[in-house]
N, C-alpha and C positions, 0 to 999 in steps of 0.2 A: 485811060485806063482805069482798068475793072476793078472796084471798091471786094476786100473780101467778103464780103456780102452777097457782091453779085456771082464771083466767084461758087462759092457756098451752095448761091442757087443752082447753077447750072450743073454741079454735083447733084443737087439733092436734085435734079432734073432725069438727069443719067441714071440714078437708081433707082425713080422708078420707073422711067424706060425700060432698063432693066428685069422689074417684076418685085421690086423691094417692097417691105411692108415698113409703115411707120417708125416699128419698132429695130428692124434692122437699119434704117437710114437713119438716124437715129446714134443708133453704135456707129456706124463706121463714120459719120460727121465729126462722133467724141475722140475716135480714132485717130482721124486724118489731125483736127483742131489741137491733141498729144503731141504726135508728128511734127507739125509745124513748129509749137513750142520750143520742143525739144529741137528742132533745126538751127532754130531762129538762135536759140542760145550758146549753139557749140556754133554757130557761125561768130556770134559775137566775140567770144572768148578765143577764138583762132584768129580773130581782128585784133585782140590785145597782144596774145603771147607772139605773132610774129611781127608788131610792132605797126601795123596797118592802122591801128585804132590808136589816138595818145590818151593813154590813160588820164596820165596830170590832167589836162583840159579836158576831160569828163570828171573829174574830182572837184577841180573847183567851179564847172557849172552845178554840179550839185548842189555846193555849198553856197553858193554866188556871190564865190570871189571876182 
């Protein structure tokens, strides 16, 4: 399985091949990271909402119970 860092390197290589400069690449990477974070957050909240994630178990684990 590829690491997140590997995936971003593949994206960077692709953007370089397309002729994007360093500032453009950083802007695109930042946007992708923001999108990824939002998507992960939404996915977790959906799992809690549908009962797919046991929120009580998560709370107990977080509190060391």
